[in-house]
C-alpha angles and dihedrals in degrees: 000000000000122000109272094030101094103156127073134194119191128181116192129185124195109210092180123098088229131070120266129200117223125194131186115202138176118190103299098352130087109207094187144346112192141160122236113200120229109287091008136118141215125215105195122186117181096213091055094045102060103289105094092150094052138256135280121279117244141062123334132197120215110194127194120195127181095182106217091356131070115263110232119179150100137238137199126195144181133189123204140169093231131034090228088068090073 
């Protein structure tokens, strides 16, 4: 995330028939760790999930794990300086 772009919207879709765990991390902070059921989706908006003042600038890692099953899905994301930009 670039400086000045403090808000993040992610949309994730699990195409697998099994649950997947998704985690968003930045350096030493975990922003979320959630489970998406098989065939389900997750619409995550930082300002609605406890970060109304924005998130840190820098690089993020979004991890998908299907446990003993393959993780099969997609994600889309957008960063913006104001929530009204979404």
